[in-house]
N, CA, C and O atoms as CSV, one atom per row, in Angstrom:
chain,resi,resn,atom,element,x,y,z
A,1,MET,N,N,6.213,14.315,-1.672
A,1,MET,CA,C,6.841,14.537,-3.256
A,1,MET,C,C,6.056,14.037,-3.714
A,1,MET,O,O,5.170,13.334,-3.230
A,2,VAL,N,N,6.357,14.452,-5.149
A,2,VAL,CA,C,4.616,14.330,-6.463
A,2,VAL,C,C,5.501,13.242,-7.428
A,2,VAL,O,O,6.551,13.719,-7.858
A,3,TYR,N,N,5.298,12.285,-7.694
A,3,TYR,CA,C,5.930,11.459,-8.835
A,3,TYR,C,C,4.738,11.450,-9.675
A,3,TYR,O,O,3.692,11.632,-9.054
A,4,GLU,N,N,4.617,11.248,-11.198
A,4,GLU,CA,C,4.458,10.844,-12.476
A,4,GLU,C,C,4.787,9.649,-13.416
A,4,GLU,O,O,5.679,9.688,-14.264
A,5,THR,N,N,4.120,8.773,-13.222
A,5,THR,CA,C,4.082,7.525,-13.700
A,5,THR,C,C,3.225,7.800,-15.144
A,5,THR,O,O,2.232,8.515,-15.278
A,6,TRP,N,N,4.015,6.907,-16.303
A,6,TRP,CA,C,2.880,6.738,-17.240
A,6,TRP,C,C,2.327,5.793,-17.867
A,6,TRP,O,O,1.678,5.775,-18.913
A,7,SER,N,N,2.780,4.619,-16.798
A,7,SER,CA,C,3.009,3.564,-17.653
A,7,SER,C,C,2.820,2.263,-16.479
A,7,SER,O,O,3.705,2.250,-15.623
A,8,ARG,N,N,1.680,1.107,-16.360
A,8,ARG,CA,C,1.952,-0.255,-15.151
A,8,ARG,C,C,3.679,0.089,-14.755
A,8,ARG,O,O,4.105,0.849,-13.885
A,9,GLU,N,N,4.318,-0.618,-15.565
A,9,GLU,CA,C,5.622,-0.501,-15.438
A,9,GLU,C,C,6.620,0.427,-14.302
A,9,GLU,O,O,7.391,0.152,-13.383
A,10,GLU,N,N,5.984,1.959,-15.119
A,10,GLU,CA,C,6.642,2.750,-14.198
A,10,GLU,C,C,5.768,3.059,-12.909
A,10,GLU,O,O,5.925,4.183,-12.433
A,11,THR,N,N,5.008,2.339,-12.378
A,11,THR,CA,C,4.182,2.914,-11.364
A,11,THR,C,C,4.881,1.688,-10.518
A,11,THR,O,O,5.436,2.010,-9.468
A,12,PHE,N,N,4.890,0.550,-10.836
A,12,PHE,CA,C,5.505,-0.792,-10.222
A,12,PHE,C,C,7.378,0.006,-9.843
A,12,PHE,O,O,8.005,-0.317,-8.834
A,13,GLN,N,N,7.667,0.538,-10.397
A,13,GLN,CA,C,8.929,0.546,-10.267
A,13,GLN,C,C,9.200,1.475,-9.108
A,13,GLN,O,O,10.017,1.382,-8.192
A,14,LEU,N,N,8.362,2.331,-9.369
A,14,LEU,CA,C,8.619,3.685,-8.463
A,14,LEU,C,C,7.716,2.613,-6.843
A,14,LEU,O,O,8.008,3.096,-5.749
A,15,GLY,N,N,7.298,2.055,-6.821
A,15,GLY,CA,C,6.508,1.468,-5.645
A,15,GLY,C,C,8.247,0.057,-5.342
A,15,GLY,O,O,8.687,0.009,-4.193
A,16,LYS,N,N,8.805,-0.680,-6.232
A,16,LYS,CA,C,10.071,-1.214,-6.184
A,16,LYS,C,C,11.186,-0.182,-5.261
A,16,LYS,O,O,11.764,-0.586,-4.252
A,17,THR,N,N,11.282,0.652,-5.604
A,17,THR,CA,C,12.398,1.547,-5.296
A,17,THR,C,C,11.834,1.941,-3.766
A,17,THR,O,O,12.727,1.917,-2.920
A,18,PHE,N,N,10.653,2.258,-3.326
A,18,PHE,CA,C,10.094,2.614,-2.337
A,18,PHE,C,C,10.576,1.403,-1.487
A,18,PHE,O,O,11.335,1.468,-0.520
A,19,GLY,N,N,10.024,0.326,-1.997
A,19,GLY,CA,C,9.973,-0.841,-0.819
A,19,GLY,C,C,11.527,-1.477,-0.744
A,19,GLY,O,O,11.682,-2.420,0.032
A,20,GLU,N,N,12.679,-1.008,-1.511
A,20,GLU,CA,C,13.724,-0.919,-1.487
A,20,GLU,C,C,14.496,-0.687,-0.355
A,20,GLU,O,O,15.356,-1.275,0.301
A,21,GLN,N,N,13.688,0.744,-0.345
A,21,GLN,CA,C,14.407,1.574,0.968
A,21,GLN,C,C,13.303,1.798,2.252
A,21,GLN,O,O,13.313,2.848,2.895
A,22,ALA,N,N,12.024,0.309,2.653
A,22,ALA,CA,C,11.149,0.463,3.471
A,22,ALA,C,C,12.468,-0.202,4.600
A,22,ALA,O,O,13.502,-0.863,4.502
A,23,CYS,N,N,11.789,0.348,5.481
A,23,CYS,CA,C,11.879,0.152,7.298
A,23,CYS,C,C,10.780,-1.090,7.944
A,23,CYS,O,O,9.631,-1.339,7.578
A,24,ALA,N,N,11.442,-1.617,8.820
A,24,ALA,CA,C,10.978,-1.947,9.782
A,24,ALA,C,C,9.680,-1.125,10.371
A,24,ALA,O,O,9.649,0.072,10.087
A,25,GLY,N,N,8.832,-1.545,10.999
A,25,GLY,CA,C,7.371,-0.426,11.502
A,25,GLY,C,C,6.980,0.108,11.193
A,25,GLY,O,O,6.112,0.709,11.825
A,26,GLN,N,N,7.463,0.539,9.112
A,26,GLN,CA,C,6.505,1.222,8.651
A,26,GLN,C,C,5.084,0.689,7.944
A,26,GLN,O,O,4.666,-0.339,7.413
A,27,VAL,N,N,4.549,2.185,8.308
A,27,VAL,CA,C,3.234,2.146,7.619
A,27,VAL,C,C,2.542,2.879,6.461
A,27,VAL,O,O,2.461,4.103,6.565
A,28,TRP,N,N,2.053,2.307,5.410
A,28,TRP,CA,C,1.596,3.388,4.288
A,28,TRP,C,C,0.334,2.812,3.717
A,28,TRP,O,O,0.036,1.645,3.460
A,29,ALA,N,N,-0.335,3.950,3.585
A,29,ALA,CA,C,-1.023,4.566,3.294
A,29,ALA,C,C,-1.730,4.538,1.913
A,29,ALA,O,O,-1.255,5.497,1.304
A,30,LEU,N,N,-2.560,3.958,1.186
A,30,LEU,CA,C,-2.289,3.903,0.109
A,30,LEU,C,C,-3.930,4.682,-0.182
A,30,LEU,O,O,-4.874,4.311,0.515
A,31,THR,N,N,-4.103,5.603,-1.099
A,31,THR,CA,C,-4.933,5.860,-1.175
A,31,THR,C,C,-5.894,6.044,-2.598
A,31,THR,O,O,-4.897,5.963,-3.317
A,32,GLY,N,N,-6.815,6.192,-3.417
A,32,GLY,CA,C,-7.067,6.347,-4.633
A,32,GLY,C,C,-7.889,5.606,-5.000
A,32,GLY,O,O,-7.987,4.530,-4.409
A,33,ASP,N,N,-8.775,5.910,-6.106
A,33,ASP,CA,C,-10.077,5.718,-6.770
A,33,ASP,C,C,-9.673,4.276,-7.368
A,33,ASP,O,O,-8.537,4.279,-7.844
A,34,LEU,N,N,-10.457,2.860,-7.461
A,34,LEU,CA,C,-10.713,1.734,-8.202
A,34,LEU,C,C,-10.077,1.789,-9.813
A,34,LEU,O,O,-10.367,2.121,-10.962
A,35,GLY,N,N,-9.024,1.220,-9.002
A,35,GLY,CA,C,-8.424,0.998,-10.965
A,35,GLY,C,C,-7.655,1.817,-11.242
A,35,GLY,O,O,-7.298,2.033,-12.400
A,36,THR,N,N,-7.026,2.765,-9.709
A,36,THR,CA,C,-5.562,3.517,-10.201
A,36,THR,C,C,-3.831,3.014,-9.884
A,36,THR,O,O,-2.733,3.511,-10.132
A,37,GLY,N,N,-4.097,2.335,-9.516
A,37,GLY,CA,C,-3.041,1.342,-9.468
A,37,GLY,C,C,-2.362,0.900,-7.990
A,37,GLY,O,O,-1.172,0.592,-8.065
A,38,LYS,N,N,-2.741,0.859,-7.170
A,38,LYS,CA,C,-2.353,0.583,-5.509
A,38,LYS,C,C,-1.859,-1.028,-5.769
A,38,LYS,O,O,-0.920,-1.625,-5.242
A,39,THR,N,N,-2.315,-1.251,-6.237
A,39,THR,CA,C,-2.161,-2.719,-6.358
A,39,THR,C,C,-1.141,-2.879,-6.413
A,39,THR,O,O,-0.469,-3.468,-5.566
A,40,VAL,N,N,-0.584,-2.185,-7.867
A,40,VAL,CA,C,0.128,-2.495,-9.174
A,40,VAL,C,C,1.470,-1.649,-7.884
A,40,VAL,O,O,1.896,-2.617,-7.254
A,41,PHE,N,N,2.047,-0.609,-7.450
A,41,PHE,CA,C,2.482,0.249,-6.088
A,41,PHE,C,C,2.708,-0.902,-5.233
A,41,PHE,O,O,3.752,-0.952,-4.582
A,42,THR,N,N,1.847,-1.835,-5.160
A,42,THR,CA,C,2.430,-2.942,-3.913
A,42,THR,C,C,2.906,-3.613,-4.076
A,42,THR,O,O,3.676,-3.983,-3.190
A,43,GLN,N,N,2.857,-4.316,-5.302
A,43,GLN,CA,C,3.624,-5.484,-6.129
A,43,GLN,C,C,4.997,-5.318,-6.350
A,43,GLN,O,O,5.868,-6.153,-6.104
A,44,GLY,N,N,5.197,-3.836,-6.982
A,44,GLY,CA,C,6.220,-3.363,-6.935
A,44,GLY,C,C,7.058,-2.931,-5.962
A,44,GLY,O,O,8.258,-2.731,-6.151
A,45,PHE,N,N,6.317,-2.725,-4.607
A,45,PHE,CA,C,6.934,-2.780,-3.395
A,45,PHE,C,C,7.394,-3.440,-2.593
A,45,PHE,O,O,8.181,-3.070,-1.722
A,46,ALA,N,N,6.951,-4.578,-2.776
A,46,ALA,CA,C,7.132,-6.192,-2.422
A,46,ALA,C,C,8.254,-6.673,-2.917
A,46,ALA,O,O,9.237,-7.026,-2.264
A,47,ASP,N,N,8.119,-6.694,-4.102
A,47,ASP,CA,C,9.415,-6.452,-5.764
A,47,ASP,C,C,10.516,-6.111,-4.568
A,47,ASP,O,O,11.091,-6.851,-3.769
A,48,GLY,N,N,10.556,-4.891,-4.750
A,48,GLY,CA,C,11.193,-4.281,-3.507
A,48,GLY,C,C,12.663,-4.348,-2.224
A,48,GLY,O,O,13.816,-3.952,-2.052
A,49,LEU,N,N,11.285,-5.362,-1.427
A,49,LEU,CA,C,11.431,-6.445,-0.293
A,49,LEU,C,C,12.188,-7.530,-0.954
A,49,LEU,O,O,12.828,-8.191,-0.136
A,50,SER,N,N,12.273,-7.793,-1.780
A,50,SER,CA,C,12.483,-9.055,-2.391
A,50,SER,C,C,11.889,-10.342,-2.300
A,50,SER,O,O,12.393,-11.451,-2.481
A,51,ILE,N,N,10.264,-9.876,-1.862
A,51,ILE,CA,C,9.241,-10.989,-2.067
A,51,ILE,C,C,8.851,-11.842,-3.064
A,51,ILE,O,O,8.264,-11.533,-4.101
A,52,THR,N,N,9.270,-13.138,-2.637
A,52,THR,CA,C,9.138,-14.311,-3.610
A,52,THR,C,C,7.747,-14.498,-4.636
A,52,THR,O,O,7.595,-14.693,-5.842
A,53,GLU,N,N,6.773,-14.315,-3.383
A,53,GLU,CA,C,5.487,-14.937,-3.676
A,53,GLU,C,C,4.961,-13.852,-4.379
A,53,GLU,O,O,5.304,-12.671,-4.425
A,54,ASP,N,N,3.625,-14.783,-5.179
A,54,ASP,CA,C,2.635,-13.805,-5.922
A,54,ASP,C,C,1.699,-12.462,-5.476
A,54,ASP,O,O,0.561,-12.716,-5.079
A,55,VAL,N,N,2.130,-11.032,-5.525
A,55,VAL,CA,C,1.222,-10.279,-4.376
A,55,VAL,C,C,-0.024,-10.022,-5.258
A,55,VAL,O,O,-0.024,-9.821,-6.472
A,56,CYS,N,N,-0.989,-10.062,-4.496
A,56,CYS,CA,C,-2.772,-9.244,-5.392
A,56,CYS,C,C,-3.541,-8.970,-4.391
A,56,CYS,O,O,-3.823,-9.757,-3.487
A,57,SER,N,N,-3.808,-8.174,-4.467
A,57,SER,CA,C,-5.370,-7.661,-3.961
A,57,SER,C,C,-5.664,-8.154,-2.994
A,57,SER,O,O,-6.403,-9.058,-3.385
A,58,PRO,N,N,-5.589,-8.254,-1.329
A,58,PRO,CA,C,-6.796,-9.052,-0.229
A,58,PRO,C,C,-7.930,-8.706,0.115
A,58,PRO,O,O,-8.401,-8.851,1.243
A,59,THR,N,N,-8.616,-8.082,-1.091
A,59,THR,CA,C,-10.032,-7.827,-0.940
A,59,THR,C,C,-11.117,-8.891,0.224
A,59,THR,O,O,-11.746,-8.634,1.250
A,60,PHE,N,N,-10.946,-9.875,-0.423
A,60,PHE,CA,C,-12.204,-11.156,0.338
A,60,PHE,C,C,-10.983,-11.157,1.621
A,60,PHE,O,O,-11.675,-11.461,2.594
A,61,THR,N,N,-10.216,-11.064,1.899
A,61,THR,CA,C,-9.475,-11.483,3.153
A,61,THR,C,C,-8.939,-10.468,4.011
A,61,THR,O,O,-8.190,-10.797,4.931
A,62,ILE,N,N,-9.167,-9.566,3.859
A,62,ILE,CA,C,-8.811,-8.362,4.536
A,62,ILE,C,C,-7.217,-8.197,4.481
A,62,ILE,O,O,-6.853,-7.094,4.074
A,63,LEU,N,N,-6.285,-9.033,4.793
A,63,LEU,CA,C,-5.232,-9.269,5.140
A,63,LEU,C,C,-4.439,-10.034,4.206
A,63,LEU,O,O,-4.925,-11.138,3.962
A,64,GLN,N,N,-3.207,-9.724,3.533
A,64,GLN,CA,C,-2.516,-11.105,3.003
A,64,GLN,C,C,-0.432,-11.025,3.988
A,64,GLN,O,O,0.505,-10.233,4.082
A,65,VAL,N,N,-0.740,-12.172,4.367
A,65,VAL,CA,C,1.122,-11.408,4.980
A,65,VAL,C,C,2.030,-12.006,3.707
A,65,VAL,O,O,1.447,-12.568,2.780
A,66,TYR,N,N,3.155,-11.892,3.707
A,66,TYR,CA,C,3.983,-12.167,2.562
A,66,TYR,C,C,5.321,-12.187,3.935
A,66,TYR,O,O,5.229,-11.403,4.879
A,67,GLU,N,N,6.521,-13.220,3.817
A,67,GLU,CA,C,7.178,-13.078,4.853
A,67,GLU,C,C,8.503,-13.810,3.917
A,67,GLU,O,O,9.488,-14.187,4.552
A,68,SER,N,N,8.482,-13.936,2.830
A,68,SER,CA,C,9.569,-14.539,1.858
A,68,SER,C,C,10.681,-12.949,1.881
A,68,SER,O,O,11.852,-13.076,1.524
A,69,GLY,N,N,10.309,-11.962,2.196
A,69,GLY,CA,C,11.378,-11.214,1.739
A,69,GLY,C,C,12.163,-10.662,3.324
A,69,GLY,O,O,12.011,-11.200,4.421
A,70,ARG,N,N,13.302,-9.022,2.893
A,70,ARG,CA,C,13.926,-8.920,3.877
A,70,ARG,C,C,13.415,-8.368,4.900
A,70,ARG,O,O,14.108,-8.159,5.897
A,71,LEU,N,N,12.274,-8.072,4.851
A,71,LEU,CA,C,11.015,-7.875,5.910
A,71,LEU,C,C,9.756,-8.370,5.600
A,71,LEU,O,O,9.566,-8.653,4.417
A,72,PRO,N,N,8.714,-8.567,6.514
A,72,PRO,CA,C,7.856,-8.668,5.839
A,72,PRO,C,C,6.710,-8.254,5.606
A,72,PRO,O,O,6.264,-7.571,6.528
A,73,LEU,N,N,5.817,-8.431,4.460
A,73,LEU,CA,C,4.595,-7.614,4.680
A,73,LEU,C,C,3.638,-7.923,4.635
A,73,LEU,O,O,3.192,-9.028,4.325
A,74,TYR,N,N,2.982,-6.742,5.024
A,74,TYR,CA,C,1.240,-6.921,5.796
A,74,TYR,C,C,0.370,-6.189,5.070
A,74,TYR,O,O,0.366,-4.979,5.299
A,75,HIS,N,N,-0.485,-6.679,4.122
A,75,HIS,CA,C,-1.115,-5.843,2.792
A,75,HIS,C,C,-2.249,-6.182,3.298
A,75,HIS,O,O,-2.637,-7.349,3.366
A,76,PHE,N,N,-2.841,-5.249,3.674
A,76,PHE,CA,C,-4.514,-4.894,4.298
A,76,PHE,C,C,-5.113,-4.488,2.967
A,76,PHE,O,O,-4.236,-4.160,2.167
A,77,ASP,N,N,-5.992,-4.434,2.629
A,77,ASP,CA,C,-7.121,-4.658,1.300
A,77,ASP,C,C,-8.633,-3.300,2.411
A,77,ASP,O,O,-9.173,-4.028,3.244
A,78,VAL,N,N,-8.863,-2.730,2.449
A,78,VAL,CA,C,-9.700,-2.787,3.331
A,78,VAL,C,C,-11.071,-1.913,2.820
A,78,VAL,O,O,-11.527,-0.892,3.335
A,79,TYR,N,N,-11.490,-2.533,1.830
A,79,TYR,CA,C,-12.174,-1.792,0.781
A,79,TYR,C,C,-13.715,-2.023,1.256
A,79,TYR,O,O,-14.634,-1.218,1.101
A,80,ARG,N,N,-13.802,-3.536,1.982
A,80,ARG,CA,C,-15.168,-4.133,2.013
A,80,ARG,C,C,-15.299,-4.122,4.041
A,80,ARG,O,O,-15.804,-5.065,4.651
A,81,ILE,N,N,-14.713,-2.834,4.756
A,81,ILE,CA,C,-14.505,-3.425,5.937
A,81,ILE,C,C,-16.128,-2.566,5.775
A,81,ILE,O,O,-16.651,-2.126,4.751
A,82,GLY,N,N,-16.593,-2.549,7.084
A,82,GLY,CA,C,-18.252,-2.069,7.561
A,82,GLY,C,C,-17.527,-1.148,8.626
A,82,GLY,O,O,-17.854,0.016,8.395
A,83,ASP,N,N,-16.995,-1.200,9.292
A,83,ASP,CA,C,-17.218,-0.435,10.877
A,83,ASP,C,C,-15.273,-0.397,10.803
A,83,ASP,O,O,-14.713,-1.480,10.640
A,84,PRO,N,N,-14.545,0.684,10.913
A,84,PRO,CA,C,-12.597,0.454,11.492
A,84,PRO,C,C,-12.487,-0.112,12.378
A,84,PRO,O,O,-11.304,-0.382,12.588
A,85,GLU,N,N,-13.558,-0.709,13.537
A,85,GLU,CA,C,-13.705,-1.364,14.632
A,85,GLU,C,C,-13.337,-3.094,14.285
A,85,GLU,O,O,-12.807,-3.853,15.096
A,86,GLU,N,N,-13.657,-3.369,13.245
A,86,GLU,CA,C,-13.374,-4.663,12.386
A,86,GLU,C,C,-12.266,-5.120,12.695
A,86,GLU,O,O,-11.994,-6.209,13.201
A,87,MET,N,N,-11.228,-3.798,12.216
A,87,MET,CA,C,-9.956,-4.062,12.407
A,87,MET,C,C,-9.203,-4.384,13.311
A,87,MET,O,O,-8.065,-4.725,12.985
A,88,TYR,N,N,-9.556,-4.387,14.661
A,88,TYR,CA,C,-8.854,-4.712,15.804
A,88,TYR,C,C,-8.988,-6.517,15.945
A,88,TYR,O,O,-8.171,-7.308,16.418
A,89,GLU,N,N,-10.807,-6.857,15.127
A,89,GLU,CA,C,-10.385,-8.218,15.205
A,89,GLU,C,C,-9.626,-9.036,14.594
A,89,GLU,O,O,-9.556,-10.247,14.808
A,90,ILE,N,N,-8.812,-8.199,13.531
A,90,ILE,CA,C,-7.896,-9.501,13.061
A,90,ILE,C,C,-6.552,-8.708,14.029
A,90,ILE,O,O,-5.454,-9.250,13.897
A,91,GLY,N,N,-6.621,-7.478,14.964
A,91,GLY,CA,C,-4.942,-7.582,15.212
A,91,GLY,C,C,-4.431,-6.204,14.823
A,91,GLY,O,O,-3.492,-5.730,15.462
A,92,VAL,N,N,-4.904,-5.624,13.962
A,92,VAL,CA,C,-4.317,-4.509,13.299
A,92,VAL,C,C,-3.214,-3.893,14.134
A,92,VAL,O,O,-2.328,-3.203,13.629
A,93,GLU,N,N,-3.306,-4.207,15.646
A,93,GLU,CA,C,-2.039,-3.242,16.150
A,93,GLU,C,C,-1.095,-4.273,16.381
A,93,GLU,O,O,-0.181,-3.562,16.798
A,94,GLU,N,N,-0.801,-5.022,16.405
A,94,GLU,CA,C,0.069,-6.268,15.839
A,94,GLU,C,C,0.623,-6.107,14.891
A,94,GLU,O,O,1.500,-6.959,14.752
A,95,TYR,N,N,0.553,-5.156,13.818
A,95,TYR,CA,C,1.093,-5.338,12.404
A,95,TYR,C,C,1.173,-3.916,12.735
A,95,TYR,O,O,2.337,-3.667,12.421
A,96,PHE,N,N,0.824,-3.167,13.036
A,96,PHE,CA,C,1.249,-1.775,12.785
A,96,PHE,C,C,2.258,-1.288,13.532
A,96,PHE,O,O,2.694,-0.137,13.522
A,97,TYR,N,N,2.734,-2.509,14.397
A,97,TYR,CA,C,3.260,-1.803,15.558
A,97,TYR,C,C,4.630,-2.787,15.556
A,97,TYR,O,O,5.703,-2.718,16.156
A,98,GLY,N,N,3.912,-3.991,14.326
A,98,GLY,CA,C,5.061,-5.148,14.522
A,98,GLY,C,C,6.444,-4.527,13.817
A,98,GLY,O,O,6.736,-3.335,13.718
A,99,GLN,N,N,7.221,-5.703,13.348
A,99,GLN,CA,C,8.505,-5.337,12.491
A,99,GLN,C,C,8.610,-5.793,11.576
A,99,GLN,O,O,9.531,-6.514,11.191
A,100,GLY,N,N,7.836,-5.521,11.126
A,100,GLY,CA,C,7.532,-5.466,9.105
A,100,GLY,C,C,7.197,-4.523,8.633
A,100,GLY,O,O,7.712,-3.493,9.068
A,101,VAL,N,N,6.189,-4.410,7.533
A,101,VAL,CA,C,6.119,-2.867,6.665
A,101,VAL,C,C,4.618,-3.322,6.781
A,101,VAL,O,O,4.399,-4.534,6.756
A,102,CYS,N,N,3.747,-2.594,6.885
A,102,CYS,CA,C,2.473,-2.526,6.182
A,102,CYS,C,C,2.057,-1.887,5.343
A,102,CYS,O,O,2.106,-0.657,5.342
A,103,LEU,N,N,1.543,-2.612,4.420
A,103,LEU,CA,C,0.386,-1.262,3.433
A,103,LEU,C,C,-0.684,-1.669,3.212
A,103,LEU,O,O,-0.886,-2.781,2.725
A,104,VAL,N,N,-1.581,-0.850,3.527
A,104,VAL,CA,C,-3.251,-0.508,3.363
A,104,VAL,C,C,-3.457,0.079,2.482
A,104,VAL,O,O,-3.087,1.235,2.275
A,105,GLU,N,N,-4.387,-0.928,1.466
A,105,GLU,CA,C,-5.143,-0.186,0.772
A,105,GLU,C,C,-6.162,0.447,0.679
A,105,GLU,O,O,-6.879,-0.414,1.188
A,106,TRP,N,N,-6.990,1.422,0.401
A,106,TRP,CA,C,-8.172,2.226,1.043
A,106,TRP,C,C,-8.179,2.206,2.299
A,106,TRP,O,O,-9.053,1.743,3.032
A,107,ALA,N,N,-6.985,2.821,2.642
A,107,ALA,CA,C,-6.634,3.512,3.998
A,107,ALA,C,C,-7.357,4.652,3.966
A,107,ALA,O,O,-7.282,5.045,5.130
A,108,GLY,N,N,-7.899,5.298,3.467
A,108,GLY,CA,C,-9.256,6.357,4.139
A,108,GLY,C,C,-10.249,6.214,4.551
A,108,GLY,O,O,-10.977,7.162,4.847
A,109,MET,N,N,-10.679,4.581,4.738
A,109,MET,CA,C,-11.805,3.977,5.418
A,109,MET,C,C,-11.456,4.180,6.682
A,109,MET,O,O,-12.167,4.835,7.445
A,110,ILE,N,N,-10.064,3.515,7.118
A,110,ILE,CA,C,-10.236,3.172,8.213
A,110,ILE,C,C,-8.723,4.491,9.346
A,110,ILE,O,O,-7.929,4.216,10.245
A,111,GLU,N,N,-8.993,5.588,8.725
A,111,GLU,CA,C,-7.805,7.018,9.010
A,111,GLU,C,C,-8.035,7.487,9.995
A,111,GLU,O,O,-7.667,8.649,10.171
A,112,GLU,N,N,-8.632,6.885,10.887
A,112,GLU,CA,C,-8.806,7.313,12.228
A,112,GLU,C,C,-7.864,6.743,13.220
A,112,GLU,O,O,-7.188,7.361,14.041
A,113,LEU,N,N,-7.961,4.754,12.898
A,113,LEU,CA,C,-7.256,3.907,13.092
A,113,LEU,C,C,-5.360,3.756,12.900
A,113,LEU,O,O,-4.680,2.910,13.482
A,114,LEU,N,N,-4.738,5.008,11.769
A,114,LEU,CA,C,-3.398,5.091,11.335
A,114,LEU,C,C,-2.876,5.408,12.536
A,114,LEU,O,O,-3.477,5.766,13.549
A,115,PRO,N,N,-1.296,5.199,12.298
A,115,PRO,CA,C,-0.506,5.342,13.597
A,115,PRO,C,C,0.523,6.693,13.088
A,115,PRO,O,O,1.374,6.860,12.214
A,116,GLU,N,N,0.047,7.329,13.924
A,116,GLU,CA,C,1.304,8.871,13.690
A,116,GLU,C,C,2.772,8.644,13.078
A,116,GLU,O,O,3.561,7.861,13.606
A,117,GLY,N,N,3.128,9.499,11.747
A,117,GLY,CA,C,4.053,9.259,11.183
A,117,GLY,C,C,3.759,8.003,10.094
A,117,GLY,O,O,4.707,7.401,9.590
A,118,CYS,N,N,2.479,7.692,9.804
A,118,CYS,CA,C,2.681,6.721,8.587
A,118,CYS,C,C,2.387,7.349,7.242
A,118,CYS,O,O,1.655,8.329,7.101
A,119,ILE,N,N,2.958,6.766,6.345
A,119,ILE,CA,C,3.607,7.508,4.543
A,119,ILE,C,C,2.385,7.261,4.063
A,119,ILE,O,O,1.927,6.118,4.076
A,120,GLN,N,N,1.490,8.653,3.423
A,120,GLN,CA,C,0.314,8.727,2.847
A,120,GLN,C,C,1.009,8.602,1.278
A,120,GLN,O,O,1.954,9.236,0.808
A,121,VAL,N,N,0.168,7.542,0.665
A,121,VAL,CA,C,0.215,7.699,-0.655
A,121,VAL,C,C,-0.886,7.696,-1.370
A,121,VAL,O,O,-1.661,6.739,-1.391
A,122,VAL,N,N,-1.083,9.009,-2.161
A,122,VAL,CA,C,-2.496,8.884,-3.390
A,122,VAL,C,C,-1.875,8.732,-4.190
A,122,VAL,O,O,-0.692,9.065,-4.260
A,123,ILE,N,N,-2.798,7.950,-5.357
A,123,ILE,CA,C,-2.466,7.546,-6.289
A,123,ILE,C,C,-3.860,8.154,-7.153
A,123,ILE,O,O,-4.955,7.728,-6.786
A,124,GLU,N,N,-3.802,9.171,-8.324
A,124,GLU,CA,C,-4.586,9.502,-9.104
A,124,GLU,C,C,-4.549,9.723,-10.690
A,124,GLU,O,O,-3.470,10.005,-11.211
A,125,LYS,N,N,-5.450,9.626,-11.295
A,125,LYS,CA,C,-5.662,9.555,-12.902
A,125,LYS,C,C,-5.696,10.693,-13.295
A,125,LYS,O,O,-5.824,11.590,-12.462
A,126,ASP,N,N,-5.592,10.994,-14.670
A,126,ASP,CA,C,-6.073,12.150,-15.171
A,126,ASP,C,C,-6.341,11.713,-16.345
A,126,ASP,O,O,-5.373,11.311,-16.991
A,127,PRO,N,N,-7.345,11.666,-16.820
A,127,PRO,CA,C,-7.640,10.435,-18.479
A,127,PRO,C,C,-7.015,12.327,-19.750
A,127,PRO,O,O,-6.826,12.362,-20.965
A,128,GLU,N,N,-6.918,13.321,-18.870
A,128,GLU,CA,C,-6.212,14.205,-20.196
A,128,GLU,C,C,-4.676,13.846,-20.688
A,128,GLU,O,O,-4.239,13.621,-21.816
A,129,GLN,N,N,-4.044,13.881,-19.421
A,129,GLN,CA,C,-2.177,13.165,-19.670
A,129,GLN,C,C,-2.731,11.447,-20.063
A,129,GLN,O,O,-1.709,10.774,-19.931
A,130,GLY,N,N,-3.480,10.843,-20.329
A,130,GLY,CA,C,-3.514,9.516,-21.170
A,130,GLY,C,C,-4.049,8.411,-20.176
A,130,GLY,O,O,-4.084,8.814,-19.013
A,131,PHE,N,N,-4.396,7.346,-20.330
A,131,PHE,CA,C,-4.640,5.902,-19.897
A,131,PHE,C,C,-4.514,5.733,-18.723
A,131,PHE,O,O,-5.298,5.782,-17.775
A,132,ASP,N,N,-3.080,5.450,-18.865
A,132,ASP,CA,C,-1.892,5.034,-17.877
A,132,ASP,C,C,-1.439,5.591,-17.155
A,132,ASP,O,O,-0.986,5.104,-16.119
A,133,TYR,N,N,-1.394,7.212,-17.555
A,133,TYR,CA,C,-1.271,8.138,-16.666
A,133,TYR,C,C,-1.328,7.947,-15.408
A,133,TYR,O,O,-2.383,7.376,-15.130
A,134,ARG,N,N,-0.178,8.322,-13.786
A,134,ARG,CA,C,-0.756,8.453,-12.710
A,134,ARG,C,C,0.207,9.553,-11.802
A,134,ARG,O,O,1.413,9.422,-11.593
A,135,LYS,N,N,-0.606,10.586,-11.362
A,135,LYS,CA,C,-0.347,11.589,-10.015
A,135,LYS,C,C,0.192,10.594,-9.066
A,135,LYS,O,O,-0.587,9.647,-8.953
A,136,ILE,N,N,1.522,10.454,-8.166
A,136,ILE,CA,C,1.614,9.719,-6.977
A,136,ILE,C,C,2.052,10.563,-5.828
A,136,ILE,O,O,3.265,10.765,-5.770
A,137,THR,N,N,1.239,11.143,-4.820
A,137,THR,CA,C,1.642,11.606,-4.427
A,137,THR,C,C,2.297,11.706,-2.927
A,137,THR,O,O,1.671,12.534,-2.266
A,138,VAL,N,N,3.406,11.087,-2.173
A,138,VAL,CA,C,3.734,10.695,-0.957
A,138,VAL,C,C,4.501,11.658,-0.068
A,138,VAL,O,O,5.605,12.154,-0.295
A,139,SER,N,N,3.774,11.819,0.905
A,139,SER,CA,C,3.918,12.403,2.195
A,139,SER,C,C,3.706,11.562,3.682
A,139,SER,O,O,2.948,10.611,3.871
A,140,SER,N,N,4.762,12.320,4.823
A,140,SER,CA,C,4.488,11.414,6.339
A,140,SER,C,C,3.384,12.218,6.778
A,140,SER,O,O,3.202,13.416,6.559
A,141,VAL,N,N,2.756,11.512,7.348
A,141,VAL,CA,C,1.156,12.018,8.149
A,141,VAL,C,C,1.344,12.735,9.422
A,141,VAL,O,O,0.367,13.129,10.060
């Protein structure tokens, strides 16, 4: 499915809608250039899970765990991963195959580690459509 959002709020709301429908064991693989709205989408997703904590990009810690919602959210930002094998050091398989929901920002960097059936979210800008325009493509891999 292809969605278009025209503001930060709409991107947040789309993430929230998906968060409300999320199920345990899902892995959401987010890709898009810097500043396209991956974290905004994730914040909305967390809101849809009724997570009350502030959600921010875990760029320097790779993983943030949020457990205050109806399901645990495991939020990865793998932008700074040098080698996909580093993910095993933090126990990625426990999270990917656990009882929560995983969102992985910069998922293309660990594509070979993503489980079958993960949900791919590609967020793209188009300056011709406006500064806040986003094309968000969601598909199963």
